[in-house]
N, C-alpha and C positions, 0 to 999 in steps of 0.2 A: 350349274355348280357355282359356288361362291368364289371368293377370292382365294389366292394361293400364297398368302404371306407366310412367313416362317412360323407364326404362332397359331396357324389354323390347321384343322384336320380337313382334308380334301374330300369329305363326304357330305351328303345332304341328309337332313332328317327327313322322314317320309313325307310330312305335310308342308314343310316350309324350307326356307333357305338358311336356317340357323346352322351355324357351324360350331363344333366343339373347339374351343381354344385350348392351347397347350396347358395353360394354368388350370383350366377346368378338368382336363384329362388327368393331370397329376393330382388334383384334389380328389377326383373320383377314386383313383387307385391308391391314395395315400392311407386309406383305412384298411387294416388287415381283414376285418370282418367282410368288407365289400369284396376284397380280393378273393377271400375264401368262397364267398357266394358266387362270384363269377367263375371261379375254378370248378366248383361243383356243377354249375350249369353247363360249362363247357364239356365236362365229362359225361353228362347225360345225353341221351339220344333224342330228347324232346322236352316238353314242359315238365317241370318238377313241382311238387307240392311244397308249400311253405313249411309244413311240418317236417318233411324229409330234409329240406335244405337246412332248417334250423338244427336238426339232429347232427348232420354231418359237420356243419360249421362249428357247433359246440364241441364235437369230438375232436376236431383238428385244433381248436383253440386250447383245449385242456389236455391235448396229447393222449387221448383215450380212444377206445373203440366206441361205436355208437351204443353198444350194450352197456358200457361202463359209465356213461354220463348220467348225472342225476337229473331229476325232474326240475330242480332249481336252475341248473346250468342250461338245460334245454329251454326253459321258459324265458330266461334272461335273453338268450340269443334270439328266440322267436319274436319277442316283443321289440327288441332293437331292430331286427330286420324289417318287421312289419311297419313300424312307425317311422323309421329313419332311413335306413340304408336302401331298401328296395324302392321306396318312392323316389329317392334321390337318383338312383340308376334309371328308373322309369322315366323321370323328367328329362334325363339326358339322352334318352332314346337307346340306351344300351340293352335294356330288357323290356319286356312287357310283363307287367304285374297286375293281374286281375283275378278276382274270385279265388284268392288263395293259391294261385298257380303262377309260376315264374318261368319265362322262356327268354333266351337270348335273342336279340335281333341280329340282322346281318351287320349292323354297325360295330359289333364287337371285333370283327376281323380288322377293322381299321385301328384298333388300339394295340395290336400286337407289336408294332414297331416301338411303342412306348413301354412295353412290358419286358423287353430284353434286358438282361442284367449283365454288366461287365464285372466279374469278380474282382475283389480288392487285390492289389499288387499284381494286376494283370495288364499286359500290353493290349491296346485296342487292336482290333483286326485291321483297321486301316493302316496303322503304323507297321504292323507285321507284314502286310502285303506290300507296302512301300519298300520295306527292307528286302523282302524276297525279290522284288522287281529290280532294285539296285544291284543285288547279288547277281541276278540273271544278266543284267547289262554289263557288269564287270566280266562275267564269263564269256559273253559274246564278243566284247571288245578284246579280251585276251586271245580269243580264237582268231579274230581278224588280224591282230598284231603278231600272230604266231608265237605268242608267249607260252601258251599251254602246249604240252606235248601231244602230238597227234600221230607219232610213229608207233609208240608202244600202246597207246590207247586210241581206239577208233574215234574219229571226229564226231560221229553221231551219239557217242556216250554223253557228251556235254549237254546238247539240247534235250536228250532223253532225260537226263538228270533234272533239268529245269522243269520239264513237263511233269515228271513224277513228284517233285517238290510242291508244285502248285496243286496237283491233284490230291496228294495226301493232305495238304493244308486245307483245301476246300472241303474234303470229306470230314476232317477233324473239326473245322469251323462249323459245318452243318450240325454235327453231333453235339458240339459244345453249345451252340445256340439252342438246340432242342432241350438239352439238359438244363439250361438256365432260363428257359422260357417261363413266363409268368405262371402257367398252370403247374409247373413242376417245382418252382423255387420254394414254396412253403413246406414241402415235404422234408427239407433238410433240417 
């Protein structure tokens, strides 16, 4: 395995030690048509034909069903995928593109961390968990200093509340990450 600097992806290409750098990853996913192609391939259970891929990408781009897209829309996407986008993803080792068929490689899993989206006007999860941890420390300190009532409220209610807050937060965080994952984001 190659270096582990902050700008590298810690996976190897199958035949050599080339690494995808962060800038290259962002360049790969900066194009909506490539993101749509990756998304369709992720939804498939195996290799997909270029014609099926082009139909679905065209439909998503034009916010239509596959049946509603025109021959011109389909051909435009087909040509663009065949000549530009799929060869680019193939050279990066994200897909295998051969004989009109496209299949994701295992390397796609390494991109997931770059494909998470933090919605606008949202607090990052790191900051949220830090705040929850500070609140938990304040509650525990208040219990140690006997500031919180323990006569009318059983003492175990406080730690139980902390565990419930972290559990609910973790469940919500997991669902939220899934909802904003790369393969779901373009549906909105």
